[in-house]
matplotlib code that plots the C-alpha trace (Angstrom):
import matplotlib.pyplot as plt

x = [16.9, 18.2, 16.1, 17.1, 20.8, 20.5, 18.1, 20.6, 23.3, 21.1, 20.2, 23.8, 24.8, 21.9, 22.8, 26.4, 25.5, 23.1, 25.5, 28.4, 26.3, 25.3, 28.9, 30.0, 27.4, 28.8, 27.1, 27.4, 30.4, 29.8, 28.9, 31.6, 30.4, 30.8, 33.8, 32.8, 34.9, 35.5, 36.3, 39.3, 36.9, 34.6, 37.4, 38.5, 36.1, 35.8, 37.4, 35.1, 35.2, 36.9, 34.4, 34.9, 35.5, 35.6, 38.4, 38.1, 41.1, 43.2, 45.7, 49.2, 51.0, 49.8, 51.6, 49.2, 51.8, 52.1, 48.5, 49.2, 48.0, 48.6, 45.8, 45.9, 42.6, 41.2, 42.3, 45.9, 47.8, 47.0, 48.5, 46.4, 47.1, 44.4, 43.1, 43.3, 39.7, 40.2, 43.3, 41.1, 39.6, 43.1, 42.9, 42.0, 43.0, 45.6, 47.5, 45.4, 42.0, 39.7, 38.5, 36.7, 38.3, 36.3, 38.9, 39.7, 42.9, 45.3, 43.6, 41.4, 38.1, 36.9, 38.0, 35.5, 35.4, 32.8, 30.0, 30.8, 28.4, 28.0, 26.6, 24.2, 23.0, 22.4, 20.3, 18.3, 17.8, 16.3, 13.9, 15.4, 16.2]
y = [55.0, 58.1, 57.3, 53.6, 54.3, 56.5, 54.0, 51.2, 53.3, 54.1, 50.4, 49.4, 52.0, 50.9, 47.2, 47.8, 49.7, 47.0, 44.2, 46.0, 46.6, 42.9, 41.8, 44.0, 42.7, 40.2, 37.7, 38.3, 36.7, 33.2, 33.0, 31.1, 27.8, 27.3, 25.2, 21.9, 21.0, 17.3, 16.1, 13.7, 10.9, 11.3, 11.4, 7.9, 5.2, 2.6, -0.7, -3.6, -5.7, -9.0, -11.9, -15.1, -18.2, -21.9, -24.3, -28.1, -30.2, -32.8, -31.6, -32.0, -30.0, -28.8, -26.6, -26.0, -23.8, -21.4, -21.8, -22.7, -25.5, -26.6, -28.2, -30.0, -29.9, -30.0, -26.4, -27.0, -26.5, -23.6, -22.5, -20.8, -18.9, -19.4, -16.5, -16.6, -17.5, -20.4, -21.9, -24.1, -25.7, -27.0, -29.3, -32.8, -32.4, -34.7, -34.9, -36.6, -35.3, -33.8, -30.3, -27.3, -23.9, -20.6, -18.0, -14.5, -14.5, -16.6, -16.1, -19.0, -17.8, -21.3, -24.9, -27.8, -31.5, -32.3, -34.7, -38.4, -40.8, -42.5, -39.4, -39.0, -42.6, -41.9, -38.8, -40.9, -43.7, -41.1, -39.9, -36.4, -36.4]
z = [-115.1, -113.4, -110.3, -110.1, -109.8, -106.7, -105.1, -105.6, -104.1, -101.1, -100.7, -100.8, -98.2, -95.9, -96.2, -95.5, -92.3, -91.2, -92.0, -90.3, -87.2, -87.0, -87.3, -84.5, -82.1, -79.6, -77.5, -73.8, -72.2, -70.9, -67.3, -65.4, -64.0, -60.3, -59.4, -57.9, -54.9, -54.5, -51.1, -50.9, -49.7, -52.6, -55.1, -54.3, -55.2, -52.5, -53.2, -53.3, -50.2, -50.8, -50.9, -49.0, -51.1, -50.4, -51.1, -50.7, -50.5, -48.6, -46.0, -47.2, -44.5, -41.1, -38.5, -35.6, -33.7, -36.7, -37.7, -41.3, -43.5, -47.1, -49.0, -52.3, -54.2, -57.7, -58.3, -57.3, -54.0, -51.7, -48.4, -45.8, -42.6, -39.9, -38.0, -34.2, -33.9, -36.3, -34.6, -32.3, -35.5, -36.3, -33.3, -34.3, -37.9, -39.4, -42.7, -45.2, -43.9, -46.4, -45.3, -46.6, -46.0, -46.1, -47.0, -48.2, -50.2, -48.1, -44.7, -43.5, -41.9, -41.0, -41.5, -41.4, -42.3, -44.9, -43.9, -44.6, -46.2, -42.8, -41.2, -44.1, -43.6, -39.9, -40.8, -43.3, -40.7, -38.3, -41.0, -41.0, -44.7]

ax = plt.figure().add_subplot(projection="3d")
ax.plot(x, y, z, "-o")
ax.set_aspect("equal")
plt.show()
């Protein structure tokens, strides 16, 4: 029993030294990450390009000089501003005509009259359809 007590004391001292040494060890400092430089162009996400849509309706108001027309269709009433290239398509249109407008927002890109049943019958008569 006399030998056990000094051995326990020695073991306690050794364990305290080892445990103290482990507690003092520090992991190496973290390496700093390189800073990513974002260019101002890359930071902004490009806005999606507006898509052209179609609107079919009857002409309610037409001003060829200003290049504006108002259509009434199944989705309500819409007013369009014709581009300079489309201004010539306004010639020959009258109030009450049914037209199809290809547009982006309120800007008309093209204005066409839909085919009538008479023109379809002519095509069928020629054997095209």
